[in-house]
Structures are given as C-alpha cells and as structure tokens.
N, C-alpha and C positions, 0 to 999 in steps of 0.2 A: 336421489335415487328415483328412477321411474319404474312404475309397475305396468305390466302389459295392459293393453286395452281390454283384453279378454278377462283379466282379473277384475278390473273396474266394472265391466259389464256384469260379471258374476255378482258383484257386491250390490249393484243396483237391482238385480233380480232378487237377491236375499232381502234387500229392503222392502220390496213388494211383498215377499212372503211374510215378513214380520207384520206389515200392515194388515195382511190377510188374517194372520192369527189374532190380532187385536179385534178385527171385525168379527171374527168367529166368536170371541169371547163376548163382545157386545150383543151379538145375536143369541147368546146363551146356546151355543151349539154343543153337541155331545162331547164330553170331556176327552174321550178316547180319540175322537177325530182331531181335537185341538192338539193333543199330545203327539199324534202322528205328525202333524204339521211342524210342531216344535222340533221333533227329531229330524225332520227334513231340513230345517233351518240350521240346526247344529251340524248336520252332515256337510251341507253347503259351506258353512263357515270353516269347517275342517279342511275342505278342499282349497279354499282361499289361503288358508294359513300355510298349507303345503306349497302352493304356488309362490307365495311371498318368501318362504324359507328357501326354496329352491333358487329364487332370484337372488336372494342375499348370498347364498353359498356360491352362486355362479358369478357374482360380481364383487362384492365387498370382501368375502373371505378369500376368494381366489386372488384378488389383487393384493391383499395383505401377504399371502403366501409367496406370490411371485415377486413382489417388489418391496414389500414392507420390511421394516425392521423386526427383530425378534419381539420387541415390545408390542408392535402393531399386531403381529401374529397372535401373541398371547392374549391381547385385548379381544380380538375377534373370536378366539377360541372360548374365552371366558364368557362372552356375550351369549354364545350358543349353550354353553353349560348352564348359565343363569336361566335362560329361556326354557330349556328342558326340565330344569328343576321346578319352575313354576307350573309347568303342565302336569307334573305328577301330583301336585296338591289338590 
C-alpha cells in the first residue's frame, strides 16, 4: 500500500515539530508553551491518521467489498472495528 506524498511530507513536518518540542524542553522553556506545541503535534498526527484511514477505506476496504469473498469483507470490517476500539482506550 502506498500513501500519498502529501501524507509523507506531513509526517516529516511532524518529525520536525517533535524535535522542536525536545529542544524547548532542553532550553527549559515555559511549560504552557511546550504543551501548546505538544497539542499541535497531536492534532497533526490526527490528520495523518485520518488520511491513512481514508486511503485504507478507499483502497483495501473498497477492493474487499467489490471483489472479495465474504471472509475478506469480514476481515477488513473487523480490522476497522479493532482500530476504532483501540482509539477509545
């Protein structure tokens, strides 16, 4: 499965943000400022998660529905249920 170049670019930007948070901690920056940056990283990761999920639904799940067996369809559906169950924890 390939993910869009845009998603990979977004992940590289997040990587830079995380390094920035570490640098802020090393520089003993104000905690609230650090926490704002952590929230920004979490929001960016959430957008990446949404993009990958949409990619999965648009390719793997769609293929299983269109051409797969009932077993393939159940497997893809159960993968999504498991994923959403983990998000709730």
